[in-house]
N, C-alpha and C positions, 0 to 999 in steps of 0.2 A: 929435735923433739922426737920421741918414740912414735912410730907409726901405729895407728889403731887398726884393728881388724874386727869389724862388726859381726857379731854372732847371732843377733836377734833383730832383724830389720822389719819394720812395719810400715806399710804404705796405706794411706787411707784415701778413699774417694767419696767426697760429699756428692750425693746424687738426689736430684729432684726431677722426676719424670725423664729419666735417661734410658728408657727401654730400648731405644734404637742404637745406643752406643755401648752399654755396659758389658754385654757378653763379649763383644769383639775386643774391647779395651782390656778386660781382665785376661783374656787369652793372649793378647799381645804382650802384656806385662809379664805373665808367667813364661812366655816364650823366650824371654831374655835369659832364663835359667840362672837367676841370681840365687846363690845358696843362702839359706836362712831368711828368705824373703816371705813375708806374710802380707795379705791384703785384707783390710777392713773396709767393707762397703757401708757407708753411712747413708741409709735410705731416709731422706729428709721429707717425710710425710708425702711421698709420691702418690699420685692418684691414677697412674697408668700401670703398666706391668713391671715396673722396676723392682718392686719387692719380691714378686714371684721369680723373676730372673735371678735375683740375688740369692734366694733360697736354693734354686737349682744349682747355682755355682758353688754354694757351700757344700751341698751333697756330693758334687763332682770332684772338688778339690779340697784336700784336707787342710791346706794353708790359706783358705779363704773363709772369712767370717762376715757376718752382717749385723748391724745395729739398726733397728727400726725406730726412728724418731716420730713422735706425735707432734701436731701443731702446738704452738706456733713454729713455723719453719723459718729458715733463713740461712744464708751461706755462712755467716759468722757463727750462728748457733750450731750448725752442723760441724763447722771447723773446730769449735771448742769440744764438742763431743768426740770428734776424731782424735784430737790431741790427747784428751784424758784417757780415752780407750787404749790408745797405743802405749802411753806411759804405764797404764795399768797392766798391760801385757808384758812389762819388763823390757820394752824395746830399748836398744842402745843406739839406734838410728831411726829417725822418723821421717818419712817422705810424705809430702803434701802435694797433691796435684788435682786438677779438675777432671771431670769424668766425661768430657765431650770431645776428646781428641785435640783440643786446642793446645794442650801440653803433650808433646810427643814422647812416648816411652823411651825412645832411643837415647835420651839424655840421662836416664837414671844411672846406668853404669858409670858414665863420666862423672856425674855428681858424687857418687859414692867413692870412686877412686880419689877424687880431689879431697873429700872429707877425711878419708883414711890417712892422708898425709900428715894430719895433725896440725896443719898450719892455719886452719879456720874452724869455727864451730857451727857455722851454717853456710850452706851453698845456696845461692839465690839465682834462679833462672831469670836472666835479664834480656829484655827486648831492645834496650836502648844503649847498650855498649857495643863496641866494635865486634862485628860478627853476628850480632843479634838483629832481629827484624820483627816488626809487627805486620805480618803478611795477611793477605786476603781480607783485610778489613778496610772500611771506607776511611778516607783521609780525615774526616771530622772526628771519628772515635780515636784515631791515633793522635791527633792534635790535642784532644781533650785529655788523654792519658799523659801526654808529655807535659801539658800545662799544669795538671794536678801534681805531677812529680816536682815541678819547679816550686810550686806553692808549699808542698810538704817539706821539701829540703830547707826552705827558708824558715818556716815555722818551727820545725822540729830540730833543725841544726844538724842534719844528716846529709852526707855526700853521695849516697847510693843513687843510681840512676833510675831504678825500677822498683820502688817500694810497693807498688801495687801488684807485683807479681805474686800469684798464688802457687808457684811451682818452687818448692824448697826441700832441702834435706837438712835436718837438725840433728846434732848430737843430743843425747838424752839430757845432759846437764843444761845445755842451752835452752831447750824447750821447757824443761821443768822450771827453770828460773822465771819464766813468764807467768807462772801460775794460771794456766789456761782457763780454769773455771771463773777466775776473777777479771778476765778481759772485759773491757767496756763494750766492745763491738757486739751488735745484735743482729744486723741485717746482712748487707752485702759485702762490699769491697774493703771495708775498714779493717777487718781482721788481718789482712795481708800486711798492711802498713803497721798496725799496732803490735803484732807479734815481733816484727823486725825491730821496731823502736825499743821494745822492752828488752830484747836480746842485747842490743847495743848499750842500753842504759845499765845493764848488768855486767858490762865489760866483757862480753863475748864477741868473737870476731866473725864478720860476715864477708864472704867473697862472692861477687857477682860473676856468673859464667854465661856466655851468650846462648840464647835459644831463638829459634824461629817460632813465633807464636802464630798459630793458624786459627781461622774461624772454625767453629764447631763443625763436626762432620755431619751430624744429623740433629733434628729437633730444633727447638726454639730457645733463645736466650731467656732466662728468668729475671734478668736485671731490669729495673725500672729507673726512671730519672732520679727518684729519691735515693737510690743506692749510691749515686755518684756524689751526693751531698754529705752522707754520713761520715766519710773520712775527714771532712773539714771540721765537723763538730768534735769528732773523737780526737783529732790532732790538738785542738785547743784545750780539750779536757786533759789530755796527757801532759801538756806543757804546764797547765795550772796545777795539776796534782804532783807531777814528777819532775818538772823542769825540762829544759832542752837537753838533747843528747850531748 
């Protein structure tokens, strides 16, 4: 298969109250010196200094943009905004990652190199395959993540080990096939699972690559116990509407 070379890469960062991480993270990503890379900061109704920091970064770097979202907020809502914005910029590769340093930027060049081979349509950063790790987190959260993965694989008929990972690189065609504005997910973790499910349902190929997932560098998690239940409801809704993968 002919190797692809991406000419318009967009990376988006969903942010809610990430004033302690955003500036350093953007600088580290840009420090990778990836040609044709742009960053879209999705400021998800932050009430701290995230919006002001994002505006300063936009003025400082020509390849950084910001979208300010109003309430209601939610990781999935910010994700859908990020997907649609990047597609609207004509991106031929779209990178999704968290803005708290739990997803380390060093993996981005490796993901892009793998995607450019043309042997898959999405690269998924996975904690639960050989070489991956769910580091610096308590054993209960790791157990919960693995248990939910087992449940989702059974319900959805998918063999991937880490469907809950929000660290991915998509080709344009694969992401566009999910019709981001029509995704069911509204709140937290479900969008990670739903986007991958829809990609597979549309006959695109997903490859897991190992990552070491770390706890956030600064600030507090925005997840609540309710966020862990939404993927269950969304999974059943997907099967009822679309069938198993």
